[in-house]
N, C-alpha and C positions, 0 to 999 in steps of 0.2 A: 519240781522247780528245786534246783540246787545254788543257793547264795553264799559267795564269800565275802565278808566285808575285809578287806585289810586295812590297817592302820598303818601309816607311815609317818616320818618325820626326817624331814630334808635336812641337811645342812644349810645355812641361813645363805652361802655363797652360793646355794647352786638351786636355790628354789627356780627362777628362773628355767635353768638347762632341764631340771626335772619336768618341770612343766612342759615343756616343749617333745621330751623325749615321750613323756608318760601319752601324751597328744596323739602322736605316731602310733603306738601301742592301742590305744583307742579306737582310732579311725580302721585299723586291720580287724582288732577285736570284734567288733560289732557287727563285721562280715563273714564272722565264724559261722558253721552250721550249728545249730543249738543256741547261740548266744539269743539271748533274750535281754539282756540291757548289760551296760558297760559305765558304769558312770563315774565321772572322778571329780571329787568335792574338794575343795581347801578350806580349811577355816577361817572363819570372820574375824577369831578372836586372835589367832596364831598361824600367819603364811606360810611359816613352816611343817604344819601339820596337814595330812592330806587322808583320806577315805574312798579307797577304789570299792564300788559296789557292782559285784561280777555276779549275774544270775545268768544260769547255764539251763537248759532242759531238763539235763539229767548229769548225774556225776560224773558219766564218761565225757560228755562234750566238755564238763570243766577239764577234768584231767587231758582230755586232747590238747585245749589251749595253752597248758604249760609244756607243751610238745611243738607249738607251732615257731616256726623263725622269729616272728615279727616281737613273740613275747621272750625268747631267748634272748635276743637283739637288747631288748628293754631291759631285762634284768642283770645282764653283763653291764650296761650303759650305766643305770642309776646305782649300781652297789654301791660306790666309792661317794657317792653323793650321801647316802644314809646316814643319821645323827645317831640311830640307833637300828638296830636288826625291826623288819618290818614284822609285825604281828597278823597272822590273818586268823579270823573266826569264821565256822561255817554253821549255815542256818538252813532249814527246809522251808524253801518258797511256799506259802498258804494262798494268799490272793495277792494278784490277781489268779485265780485258777487256769491253767492250761485247758485250751480245747480237748474236747475228747477224741 
């Protein structure tokens, strides 16, 4: 499983806008072939901080996500709402294991 954690810090005045746009992206992302999880987390301590947990069956499925119209719309919509550039970290998912 290919996992990406995306750290996002949003300008305070755009937190609600970001949450709406990200929900729309989430709803489409979980419908993608190869998607295993697409969680959106908001910090309990700082409401401007988010983590997107994106899990795909393969690196190819993850790469395809970044070509999808809903992702491109999200990326362009939220770009000016970021307080700093978002940071992605890639991981190899170990558990739960994919069925053979």
